[in-house]
N, C-alpha and C positions, 0 to 999 in steps of 0.2 A: 324485864327491868331494863330501862335504857341506861346508857353510859353515865349520864348526868346524875341520875338517881343513885347508881352504884357508887359514883364518886362521893356523894354526900354520906353514904353509909360506910365508907372505908376510911380508916384512920389516916391522917396526913402522913404518918411515918411509913406506911406500907402502900400508900396510894400509887406511887410510881411503879410498883412491882405487880400491880393488879392487871392481868391481861383483859379483863372485861371492861376496863376503862379506856377511853380513846387515847391515842398516842399523844395528842396535844396536851391533854389533862395530865397524863403521866409525866411527860417531859417537864411541864410547869411545876409539878409537885416535887420532882427530883431536884431541879435547879433551885427551887425555893428552899429545900431542906439542906442543900449543900452549903458548906462554909466557903469563903473565898479561897482558902488554902486547898480545899478539895476540888474546886473548879479549876484552879491553876494546875493542880496535879494531873488533871485529865488532858492537859496540853503537853505533858512531859513524856518523853520516850527514852528508854534505856536499852542498851545492848547487853542482854543477859542470855547466855548460851543455853542450848538444849543438849549439851553433851551429857552422856550418861553418867560420867564420873564427876560432874559438876565443874569441870574445867572450862577454860575460855575456848571459844570456838572461832575466834578471829585473831590471827597473828597481829601483834602491834596495836591492838585496839586501845591500849592504855598508854601508848607512847607519848601522847600529847596532853593527857589528863589522867588524873587518878581514877582508880576503879570506883564504881558507884556503890554506896552502902545501901543495898536494896532493902534491908530490914528497916532502915531509917525512913525510906520513902513510902513504904507500903501503907502505913496507917492512914495517910491522906488519900491514897488511891494512886493509880498509875494509868496513864492514857495509852501507852504503846510499848510493846516489846519489839525492838528493832532487830531484825534478822536473827531470830532465835536458833536457826540452823547454821548460821555463820558461814565461814569460808573454808572450813576444814571438813573432811569426810565425816558425816554423822549418819548412821543407819536411820532411814526415815521412820521405821516403826519405833525404835528406841528414842529417837528425837521427839516423836509425837508424844510418847509416854512422859518424857521429861518436860515437854511444854505443858501437857495437861497438869502435871504436878505443880509447875510454876503458876499456872492460871488458878488452880485451886488455892494455892498459898496466897496469891494476890486477892482473890475474892474473899477468902476467910479473914484477911487482915484489915480490909477497909470496912467501914460501918455499913455500906450499902451492898456489899457482896458483888461489886462490879469487877469483872475480869478486864484485862487490858486487851486492846486490839493487837493482834500478832501480824507484824509486817514482814513479808518475805519477798524476795525477788522471784518473779515468775514470767518475765517477758517471753521466754521460749519454753515455758513449763516450770514446774517447781524446781528451784535450784537446790536439790539435795542429792546426796551420794546415790548413784544408781537410778535416778529419776529419768524419765523420758524427756528428750529435748525436741521440741516441735519446731518445724521450719517457720521462720519469720523473715519478713523482707530484709532486715538488717543482715541476716545470715546469707540470704540469696545474693545480696550485693557483694558480700565478701568472697564469693566464688570467682568474681571477675569473668564469668562465663555466661553471657546472655542466653546461650542455647540450653544451659542447664536449668535456668530459671523458666 
């Protein structure tokens, strides 16, 4: 069965989630089924930490604005989790578990089951407690020693 025939035999509500249908058809079906509010929500990113105790992971992150009410945002969906491992030491395994729980919560709350993109800094490797830092040209330049480079 080709993708076009499969598309005709699949309900519009689940068409976007059918891996046998072409990506173009799936995207069109999803965009067509989303409300304007849900589309706008996919452009939104929030800083929700992956600390095990549920605490904040970035000092001063709410100095300039109030904390986000994640429960109020989730029904429409969420486009991005910004720096879930934050800027304080978070054990990578425990942080990953916390991130997975947050993603499950996001997917379970919006009507399409779409998780958010997780954005982390990784110029020189994953920026997490105990992670490997890889050499990058910016670091090489910081040595001020051409012979080392």
